Residue, then its C-alpha position, 0 to 999 in steps of 0.5 A: m252318908m257324910a263320906r259319900r256326899r263329900r266324894l260326890w262333891e269332890q267329883m262334881t267340883e273336879r269335873i267343873t274345874r276340868a270344864i272350865t280349864v278346857l274351855a279357857l284353853l280353847h278360847l285362848a288358842g282358838c283364834g290363833v289356830v283359825a288364823a294360822p292358815c292366813r299367816v303361813t300363806s302370807a309368810v309364803l307370799d312374802m318370800v316372792p321377789l318384788v310382788g310378794h309384799v303386795a300379794a300378802t297384804p290381803t292375807d295379812a288382812c285376813a289374819e289380823a281380822i281374825d286374831p289381832k296381834 
């Protein structure tokens, strides 16, 4: 009986630990993933001569609002 309880307790704590780890990783990586398209677009626009920096300003602001550096 004691071994069964111990095994159940170990399974439960392992599942909780995995869930917390996954949630923490998603929380830390989520903003960067969402901001990536803004950052890539901004980098591409920055390469355009003369007007690139001006054209990239709104996408820079978008990425900064989503995921501050």
